[in-house]
C-alpha positions, 0 to 999 in steps of 0.5 A: 764478284771479283776481288776488286769489286769486293773491296769496292763493295766493303767500302759502302755504307751498306756493308759497314752498317751490315757488318756493324749490325752482325758484330753487335748482335753476335758480340765481338767473339769468333764463332769458331774459336770463341775468342773475344776480339775488337771489331778490327780483328773480326771478319765476316765469312760469306757462305755463299760467295756467288751472292756476296752482296746479298746482305742476309745475316744467315749467309755470313759467319763472324770469324777472327782473322786467324780462323777465317784464314783457316777456313779459307784454306779448307775451301781451297783444299776442298776444291781438289778433294775427290770426296768433298761431300765428306769434307763439307759434312766435317766442316759444318756451317763455315763453308759454302753450302752444298751446290754452290761453286767454289 
């Protein structure tokens, strides 16, 4: 999904309802740093970007904007790492799954 189509998708009723349900179920708290935020300060980080529109809760992590930017930076770095497997082992559940193209 391109950046433009992601933006369009995020405007749909399905996405907004899904996002709200995740925030309600998990609380207004970042799953990485634990900070409590308003819903506007929280992002859904997708673990499998190739299937972004597949709305399954286990495919997403609720992160504050700061942590989301940090995780995305790690993804960018991982693309160029010769030992990406070690990086994934360290980064845990906040990065795309093994076998998924970055």
